[in-house]
C-alpha positions as CSV (number, residue, x, y, z in Angstrom):
1,M,3.4,68.1,93.1
2,Q,6.2,68.6,91.2
3,L,5.0,67.1,87.9
4,R,1.8,69.0,88.6
5,S,3.5,72.2,88.8
6,Y,6.0,71.2,85.6
7,R,2.3,70.5,83.4
8,D,1.0,73.9,84.9
9,L,4.3,75.9,83.9
10,N,4.2,73.5,80.2
11,T,0.4,74.3,79.6
12,A,0.9,78.4,80.2
13,K,4.1,78.4,78.0
14,F,1.9,76.8,75.0
15,Q,-1.1,78.8,75.3
16,V,1.3,81.7,74.8
17,I,3.0,80.0,71.9
18,N,-0.7,79.2,70.2
19,K,-1.8,82.5,70.8
20,L,1.5,83.8,68.9
21,E,1.4,81.4,66.2
22,E,-2.2,82.8,65.5
23,H,-0.2,85.5,64.0
24,L,2.5,83.7,62.1
25,P,2.4,82.2,58.9
26,A,3.3,79.0,60.2
27,R,1.6,77.0,63.3
28,I,4.3,74.4,63.9
29,F,3.3,73.3,67.5
30,A,-0.8,73.4,66.5
31,D,0.5,71.4,63.5
32,E,2.3,68.8,66.2
33,W,-0.3,68.5,68.2
34,E,-2.6,67.6,65.4
35,A,-0.1,65.0,64.2
36,L,0.0,63.6,67.9
37,K,-4.1,63.1,67.8
38,R,-4.3,61.0,64.8
39,D,-2.5,58.1,66.1
40,P,-1.1,55.6,63.6
41,I,-2.5,52.1,65.0
42,P,-6.5,53.1,65.8
43,G,-7.7,51.7,68.4
44,W,-4.6,51.1,70.4
45,R,-4.9,54.4,72.5
46,K,-7.7,56.7,72.2
47,R,-5.8,59.9,72.9
48,Y,-1.9,61.4,73.5
49,A,-0.9,59.9,76.8
50,E,1.1,63.0,78.7
51,L,4.2,61.5,80.2
52,G,3.3,62.9,83.7
53,T,0.2,60.1,83.7
54,S,2.5,57.6,82.7
55,E,5.1,58.3,85.6
56,R,2.3,58.4,88.1
57,I,0.9,55.1,86.8
58,V,4.1,53.1,86.8
59,P,5.0,53.5,90.5
60,L,1.8,52.5,91.2
61,V,2.4,49.1,88.9
62,F,5.2,48.4,90.5
63,V,4.1,49.2,94.2
64,G,1.2,46.4,93.4
65,A,3.2,43.8,91.5
66,H,5.6,44.2,95.1
67,L,3.2,43.9,97.6
68,I,1.8,41.1,95.9
69,L,5.1,39.4,96.0
70,F,5.2,40.1,99.6
71,V,2.1,38.7,100.8
72,G,2.9,35.5,98.6
73,T,6.2,35.4,100.5
74,L,4.1,35.3,103.5
75,T,2.2,32.8,103.0
76,I,4.7,30.3,101.9
């Protein structure tokens, strides 16, 4: 819930920044995103992974690993 709130807030901020950049001579944030989209290792990942995605997946991986270990100790 908190990650979603921060993501929504960050999205709104960058919409405002991107709108302001249209009237500036330099587009620093837009250029930064273009650099992130270009992956230096082709095929390694399809797109830039948001931090929120990692923060949701890593705990699930650890829960799965602990469940496997727990079930393994019960069967011994």
